[in-house]
C-alpha positions, 0 to 999 in steps of 0.5 A: 500500500505504501509503495502504491501511495508513493506511485499515486502521488508521483503520478498526480505530480506528473499530471499536475505539471503537465496541466500547468504547462498548458497555460502561460502568463504575459503581463500585458494580457489579463487572461491565461494564454495557451498554444494552438499548434506548438512553435519551433521555439518561443520566449515571453518576457515582461514586454515581448512575445517571440514566436518561431514558426517551423517550415510549411506553417500557414493558416489559409483556406484557398477560394480555389479549394486547392489549399487548406491548412491551419498548422501555424503556431498561435498563442491564444487567450479568450478575450472580453466581448468587447476589446481593443488589442494593439501590438507592434509586429516585426520579423525578418521577411526571409521567405515568401509568405513569411508573416506575423499576425494577430488572429481572432478565431471562433473555429477552423472555418471562421476566423480573421488573420491580420498579417504582416507578410512578405507578399508574392512580389517581395514587398512587406505587406499589410494583409488581412484574411477573413474566413467564413468557410473559405478565406478571402485574401486582401492585400493592403499597404506596403510597408518600408521596413520590417515592423508595423503597428496593428490594432484590432477592435471588437464592438459587439459583432463588429471587427475593425482592423487598423495599421500605423507606423507609430502606435498612435496614429491609425489607418482603417484597413477593414470594418466588418461584421463577424457573426461566428458562434461560440467562444472566440480566441484572440492572440499572436501567430507566426507563419512560414508557408514556403520557408524553413522557419520564421521568428516573429517579435511582438512588442508594445502590446496593449489590451483593454476591455472597451468598445470603440465609438468611432471606427475611423478614429479607432477610439 
């Protein structure tokens, strides 16, 4: 019995440790975070999240129905019903389609990916993908540099996306309804669809539980 007791205690300790590794903490986000698809590597400090995606990692449902994947590493939390999330995204743009993104996801068929991506021309591009069973692919501003500031806002069922160069002044990219059911997951993603790896750095992260009043001002 004593030997069984020791084994049982050890087993419970192992189970507890395994469960404890499922959630992470980050000082700028008031909720626990967890992985959907593990990264090649990652690090979290008081002000920075680094996510390294491995090869052939992506999140896209092609309108031609020839390409469908959702294996990119994403660090998610469950947000409030209304929120504003901002972050600076930076990476090396080594391979075509390399990107770092803010993602809002209901399920595998309903999600929004707001990505800073190396496009098919080699430009560093603001890209947004809204998926309702099938993805669209909206290429927006070209960025002269390797970092950009992104802002995503949710006001009830309305999502608004912005980009900026300084984290203070914002330009509206998309303003849409998102009526997916069930709990939503919000967070940070890295991808390297054609490359071997891609390390994305997220800084200047800020989160607040509020509803914006003016979509053009973002406030």
